[in-house]
C-alpha positions as CSV (number, residue, x, y, z in Angstrom):
1,M,-12.8,-9.2,41.1
2,A,-11.9,-6.5,38.6
3,R,-8.3,-6.1,37.7
4,G,-6.5,-2.8,37.8
5,P,-4.6,-1.1,35.0
6,F,-1.6,-2.8,33.6
7,P,1.0,-0.2,32.6
8,I,3.0,-1.0,29.5
9,L,6.0,1.1,28.3
10,F,6.3,0.5,24.5
11,I,9.5,1.9,23.0
12,T,9.3,1.8,19.2
13,S,11.2,3.1,16.2
14,T,12.1,6.6,14.9
15,R,11.2,5.8,11.3
16,I,7.7,5.5,10.1
17,G,8.2,2.2,8.3
18,D,9.8,0.4,11.2
19,A,7.2,1.7,13.6
20,V,4.4,0.5,11.3
21,L,5.9,-3.0,11.0
22,S,6.0,-3.4,14.8
23,S,2.6,-1.8,15.4
24,G,0.8,-5.2,15.5
25,L,2.4,-5.9,18.9
26,I,0.3,-3.1,20.4
27,K,-2.9,-4.6,18.9
28,R,-2.0,-8.0,20.3
29,L,-1.3,-6.6,23.8
30,T,-4.6,-4.6,23.7
31,D,-6.5,-7.7,22.8
32,E,-4.8,-10.0,25.3
33,V,-3.8,-8.0,28.3
34,P,-6.7,-7.0,30.6
35,G,-6.4,-3.4,31.7
36,A,-3.5,-2.6,29.3
37,R,-2.5,1.1,29.6
38,F,0.2,2.3,27.2
39,T,3.0,4.8,27.4
40,I,4.4,4.9,23.9
41,V,7.8,6.3,23.0
42,A,8.4,7.1,19.3
43,G,10.4,9.4,17.1
44,P,8.9,12.7,15.9
45,E,7.9,11.3,12.5
46,A,6.4,8.0,13.8
47,A,4.7,9.3,17.0
48,P,1.5,10.5,15.3
49,L,0.8,6.9,14.2
50,F,-0.1,6.0,17.8
51,S,-2.3,8.9,18.9
52,E,-5.5,6.8,18.7
53,V,-4.3,3.7,20.5
54,P,-6.9,2.5,23.1
55,G,-5.7,2.9,26.6
56,L,-3.1,5.4,25.7
57,D,-1.8,7.3,28.8
58,E,1.0,9.2,27.3
59,L,2.7,9.5,23.9
60,I,6.4,10.6,24.4
61,V,8.1,12.1,21.3
62,F,11.6,10.9,21.4
63,A,13.8,13.4,19.5
64,K,17.5,12.7,19.3
65,Q,20.0,15.1,20.7
66,K,23.6,15.3,19.6
67,D,24.9,14.8,23.2
68,G,22.7,11.8,23.9
69,G,20.6,13.9,26.2
70,H,17.4,12.4,24.8
71,W,18.0,9.2,26.8
72,F,18.4,11.1,30.0
73,D,15.2,13.0,29.2
74,L,13.4,9.8,28.7
75,W,14.8,8.3,31.9
76,R,13.4,11.2,33.9
77,K,10.0,10.7,32.4
78,V,9.6,7.0,32.9
79,R,11.8,6.1,35.9
80,G,9.2,6.8,38.6
81,R,6.7,4.1,37.6
82,R,6.5,0.4,38.2
83,W,5.8,-1.1,34.8
84,G,3.9,-4.3,34.2
85,L,5.7,-4.8,30.9
86,I,8.4,-2.9,29.0
87,V,8.6,-3.6,25.2
88,D,11.8,-2.1,23.8
89,L,12.1,-2.4,20.1
90,R,15.3,-0.3,20.1
91,G,17.2,-2.8,22.3
92,S,18.3,0.1,24.5
93,G,20.0,-0.1,27.8
94,I,17.5,2.1,29.6
95,S,14.9,-0.8,29.8
96,R,17.2,-2.9,31.9
97,F,17.4,-0.2,34.7
98,L,13.7,0.6,35.0
99,S,11.4,-1.1,37.5
100,A,9.3,-3.7,35.7
101,K,7.6,-7.1,36.2
102,R,8.6,-8.2,32.8
103,R,10.9,-7.0,30.0
104,A,10.7,-7.8,26.3
105,I,13.8,-6.3,24.6
106,L,14.8,-6.6,21.0
107,R,18.0,-8.7,20.6
108,R,19.6,-9.4,17.3
109,Q,19.6,-13.1,16.7
110,P,22.1,-15.1,14.6
111,G,20.9,-16.9,11.5
112,P,19.2,-16.0,8.2
113,P,17.6,-12.6,8.0
114,A,14.0,-12.4,9.2
115,H,11.3,-9.9,8.1
116,K,10.9,-7.0,10.5
117,V,7.4,-8.2,11.5
118,I,8.9,-11.6,12.5
119,E,11.7,-9.8,14.3
120,A,9.2,-7.8,16.3
121,A,7.2,-10.9,17.0
122,R,10.2,-12.6,18.6
123,V,10.3,-9.9,21.2
124,L,7.1,-11.2,22.6
125,R,7.9,-14.8,21.6
126,I,5.0,-15.0,19.2
127,E,6.9,-15.6,16.1
128,D,4.8,-18.8,15.4
129,E,1.8,-16.5,15.2
130,P,3.2,-13.1,14.4
131,A,1.1,-10.0,14.9
132,P,0.5,-8.3,11.5
133,P,0.8,-4.5,11.5
134,F,-2.2,-2.6,12.8
135,I,-2.9,1.1,13.0
136,Y,-5.8,2.6,15.0
137,T,-7.8,5.5,13.7
138,S,-11.0,7.2,14.9
139,P,-14.5,7.7,13.4
140,E,-13.6,11.3,12.8
141,I,-10.5,10.5,10.9
142,E,-12.4,7.9,8.8
143,A,-15.2,10.4,8.0
144,Y,-12.6,12.9,6.9
145,A,-11.0,10.3,4.6
146,D,-14.4,9.7,3.1
147,E,-14.7,13.4,2.3
148,L,-11.2,13.5,0.8
149,T,-11.7,10.5,-1.4
150,A,-15.3,11.1,-2.4
151,G,-16.0,10.5,-6.1
152,T,-16.4,7.7,-8.7
153,G,-13.9,5.3,-10.1
154,P,-11.2,3.1,-8.5
155,I,-8.3,4.8,-6.8
156,L,-4.6,4.2,-7.8
157,A,-2.4,5.5,-4.9
158,V,1.2,6.2,-5.6
159,A,4.0,7.3,-3.3
160,P,6.9,8.4,-5.5
161,A,9.2,9.7,-2.7
162,A,11.6,8.0,-0.4
163,N,14.0,9.0,2.4
164,W,17.0,8.6,0.1
165,V,17.5,9.3,-3.6
166,G,19.0,5.8,-4.0
167,K,15.6,4.2,-3.4
168,T,13.6,6.7,-5.5
169,W,12.2,5.4,-8.8
170,P,12.0,8.2,-11.3
171,L,8.8,10.3,-11.1
172,E,8.2,10.1,-14.8
173,R,8.1,6.3,-14.6
174,F,5.3,6.5,-12.0
175,S,3.5,8.8,-14.4
176,Q,3.9,6.3,-17.3
177,V,2.6,3.4,-15.2
178,A,-0.4,5.4,-14.0
179,I,-1.3,6.3,-17.6
180,R,-1.1,2.6,-18.5
181,L,-3.3,1.6,-15.6
182,L,-5.8,4.5,-15.8
183,R,-6.0,5.8,-19.4
184,R,-4.7,3.4,-22.0
185,P,-7.4,1.6,-24.0
186,G,-8.5,-1.4,-22.1
187,A,-6.7,-0.2,-19.0
188,P,-7.5,-2.4,-15.9
189,M,-8.4,0.8,-13.9
190,A,-10.0,2.8,-16.8
191,G,-11.8,5.8,-15.5
192,G,-10.1,5.6,-12.2
193,R,-8.5,8.3,-10.0
194,L,-5.0,9.0,-8.9
195,M,-4.1,9.6,-5.3
196,V,-0.7,11.1,-4.6
197,V,0.7,10.3,-1.2
198,G,3.7,11.9,0.5
199,G,5.0,13.5,3.6
200,R,6.2,16.9,4.7
201,G,8.2,18.7,2.0
202,E,6.7,16.6,-0.8
203,Q,3.7,18.9,-1.7
204,N,5.0,19.3,-5.2
205,L,4.4,15.6,-6.1
206,G,0.7,16.2,-6.9
207,R,1.5,19.2,-9.1
208,D,4.0,17.1,-11.1
209,L,1.5,14.3,-11.6
210,K,-1.6,16.3,-12.2
211,E,-1.5,15.8,-16.0
212,V,-1.9,12.0,-15.7
213,V,-5.6,12.2,-15.0
214,A,-8.5,14.5,-16.0
215,R,-9.4,17.5,-13.9
216,G,-11.2,16.4,-10.8
217,Q,-9.7,12.9,-10.9
218,L,-6.6,13.8,-8.8
219,I,-6.6,13.3,-5.0
220,D,-3.5,15.1,-3.9
221,I,-2.8,14.5,-0.2
222,A,1.0,14.7,-0.4
223,G,2.2,16.8,2.5
224,K,-1.3,18.0,3.1
225,V,-2.7,15.6,5.7
226,D,-1.4,13.9,8.9
227,L,-0.3,10.3,8.9
228,L,-3.5,8.8,10.2
229,T,-5.6,10.6,7.7
230,A,-3.2,9.4,4.9
231,Y,-3.6,5.9,6.2
232,A,-7.4,6.1,6.3
233,C,-7.4,7.5,2.7
234,L,-5.2,4.6,1.6
235,K,-7.8,2.1,2.9
236,R,-10.1,3.4,0.1
237,A,-7.6,2.8,-2.7
238,R,-7.8,-0.2,-5.2
239,L,-4.0,-0.4,-5.7
240,F,-0.9,1.2,-4.2
241,I,2.5,1.5,-6.0
242,G,5.4,3.1,-4.2
243,N,9.1,3.0,-3.3
244,D,10.3,1.3,-0.1
245,S,9.0,3.8,2.4
246,G,6.7,4.4,5.3
247,A,3.8,5.1,2.9
248,M,4.3,1.6,1.4
249,H,4.0,-0.1,4.8
250,L,0.9,2.0,5.6
251,A,-0.7,0.8,2.4
252,A,0.0,-2.8,3.1
253,T,-1.3,-2.4,6.6
254,A,-4.5,-0.8,5.2
255,G,-5.1,-4.2,3.5
256,I,-5.1,-2.9,-0.1
257,P,-3.2,-4.5,-2.9
258,T,0.3,-3.1,-2.5
259,L,3.3,-3.1,-4.9
260,G,6.6,-2.1,-3.4
261,L,9.5,-1.1,-5.6
262,F,12.9,-2.3,-4.4
263,G,16.5,-1.8,-5.3
264,P,19.0,-0.8,-2.6
265,S,17.0,-2.4,0.3
266,D,16.3,-6.0,1.2
267,E,12.7,-7.1,0.6
268,R,13.3,-10.1,2.8
269,L,13.5,-7.7,5.7
270,Y,11.4,-4.7,4.6
271,G,9.0,-6.0,1.9
272,P,5.4,-4.9,2.3
273,Y,3.7,-7.4,4.7
274,G,0.3,-9.0,3.9
275,P,-1.5,-11.4,1.6
276,N,-2.0,-8.8,-1.1
277,A,1.5,-7.4,-1.1
278,R,4.0,-7.9,-3.9
279,V,7.5,-6.6,-4.8
280,A,9.0,-5.5,-8.1
281,R,12.8,-5.1,-7.9
282,T,15.6,-3.9,-10.1
283,A,17.4,-6.3,-12.4
284,R,20.2,-6.3,-9.8
285,S,19.8,-8.0,-6.5
286,F,20.2,-6.2,-3.2
287,A,23.5,-7.9,-2.7
288,Q,24.8,-6.7,-6.1
289,I,23.7,-3.1,-5.3
290,E,25.3,-3.3,-1.9
291,A,28.5,-4.4,-3.4
292,Q,28.6,-1.3,-5.5
293,D,27.5,1.0,-2.7
294,P,28.6,-0.7,0.6
295,K,27.3,2.0,2.9
296,L,24.1,2.6,0.9
297,N,24.6,6.3,1.0
298,Q,25.7,7.4,-2.4
299,A,23.8,10.3,-3.9
300,L,22.7,8.4,-7.0
301,C,19.6,6.5,-8.0
302,H,19.9,2.7,-7.8
303,M,16.4,2.2,-9.3
304,M,17.1,3.0,-13.0
305,D,17.1,-0.7,-14.1
306,L,13.6,-1.2,-12.9
307,S,11.5,-0.7,-16.0
308,V,8.0,0.7,-16.6
309,E,7.1,-2.6,-18.3
310,T,8.1,-4.7,-15.2
311,V,6.2,-2.5,-12.8
312,S,3.1,-2.4,-15.0
313,H,3.1,-6.1,-15.5
314,V,3.3,-6.9,-11.8
315,A,0.6,-4.3,-11.0
316,E,-1.7,-5.8,-13.6
317,E,-1.1,-9.2,-12.2
318,L,-1.9,-8.0,-8.7
319,L,-5.1,-6.3,-9.9
320,A,-6.2,-9.5,-11.6
321,E,-5.4,-11.7,-8.5
322,T,-7.3,-9.5,-6.2
323,Q,-10.3,-8.8,-8.4
324,P,-12.2,-12.1,-7.7
325,A,-12.1,-11.5,-3.9
326,E,-13.6,-8.1,-4.5
327,R,-16.4,-9.5,-6.7
328,E,-17.2,-12.2,-4.1
329,A,-17.4,-9.6,-1.3
330,A,-19.6,-7.4,-3.4
331,D,-22.0,-10.3,-4.1
332,G,-21.7,-11.3,-0.5
């Protein structure tokens, strides 16, 4: 006898990075719950990530209001339904007062810090087999990404922006690393192209990096495409280098070799997740930076003691480590 739809209310994060890191739970539920139908609640920045989820009934954009009215708005939208499962990654109170067969609500646990992917897995009690991040796209999005990245030569993707100046490695250092990887004699990505990734308001990044490569070798999608298209374009890159940001997590989710640059954030919690993901951090530990800037909100760059040499070295190591797998797949 066929089963009916199983309604799932999935409340995820406001920030893109956090939403990406918990996205694997949707994939796990899609694969394992017959008839899964999703109502997904996400912040304005992260919501577009979920527009292609199979079985999506509704995507609710959860925009904060100063008076807390966003919670009442959400309550009115979801209270009239009997949910099969509520997954609440905000740990909010609203989930406890909705009608549901089962609730899976994020609760902070004592003990050593856990990566955000593991923290999300604990919500569904699958931490022994955590769900790696997964983003759904469409054939149309993938075809468009093919058009945007058409050309010859491996692609080096860079994301020089971040949501706070404290986490932003200087743009000129990204330029120097790109030149070392793409143009220096014997460069590991010689003849390659540069893809510049960024969000809204970051359209100038491509202009500032256009001199790194020859004309026609720049793929500038910073602030010019939606999140899912940017993600699909990242799938076609050979290597990604970027600050701790949503773009970094998208790159790691895309499965490409990903190098995240860290200073005033804890890579144990927020490092890029995946077998081909690496971290290069400042000479100072996160604890040392936090001691200098306890609220992590000072308007100064904490990334200055991460050198071009360090980032270039880790990037070249990552390229070398992932090259044999590529050759094997090509010989396949």
